[in-house]
N, C-alpha and C positions, 0 to 999 in steps of 0.2 A: 504494500499499500504506499503510495508516494506521500511524503510529508509536504504539507503546504507551508510556504514561507510567508511570514507577514509582509505586507507591502512596505516599501520604504516611506519614511515620513519626511516632510519638508516644512521648514519654518517660513512663514510670510513675514518679511521684515520691511519696515518703512524707515526712511532716512530723513534726518533733519535738513532743513534748508533755511535760508534767511528770508524767504518770501511767503511761504504758506502760513496763514494765520492759525494759531493754536485752536481757536474755536472751530475752524473748518476741519481740523484733524479729529477732534472729538465727534463731530457730526458724522464724518466718514466712518470712524470706528463703530459708532452706534448703528449706522445704517448697513454697512457691508458685513461687519462681524457680529452683529446683534449683541453688542456689549451694552451694559447699563451705563449711566452717566459717570459713576464713580470709577468703574473699570476703564472706561475710555479716557478719562482724565488722567488716571495713573499711567496708562501706556503713553499718552501724549506727553506727559511730563518726563517720562523716561527718554523718549525720542528727543525732546528739547534739551535735556541735561547731558545725556550720554551719546547723542549723535545718531542713534538708531535703537529700534526696539522690535521685539517679536510680537506680532499681533495675534497669531494663532499657529497651530501645527495641524497639517492635513496630509493625506496621501497626495501624490504629485499632481494629478489632474485637478483636484479641488484647489490646491495651493496655487497652481497656475491661473486658474479661473479667478480666484480672489485677488491675486496680484494684478491681473488684467482689469478687474472691476475697479480697483483702487486707482490705477493709472488713468483709466477712462473717466472716472468721476472727477479726478483732479484736473485733467485736461478740459473737461466740459465746464469747469468752474475757473479756468485760466490760472491754475496753480501748477508749479513745477515739481510737485511731490514725487519722490522716487520710491518705488516699491520693487522688491526682488524676492525670489525664493532661494533658500539655502537648505541643503540636505541636513537632516538631524544625524549627528554622529552617534553611533551605537555605543 
């Protein structure tokens, strides 16, 4: 009987910039990642103080979709917010 391997996980990471308003990042986190206000504010402050933060961890397809949604939402609102996915190290 073949053993099934768990799928690899990927972190969705957003990066700080000098142009995107903090309030916009909170709205984005609430809307795309279904965070409550307090969780979204904590992640936003981590991005602001440390330069980047993990928003969530998903399998690759979902992580790529979420990162794409973040980039599209930022572009639609004329913000240069950068979002990438990174593999989770086992």
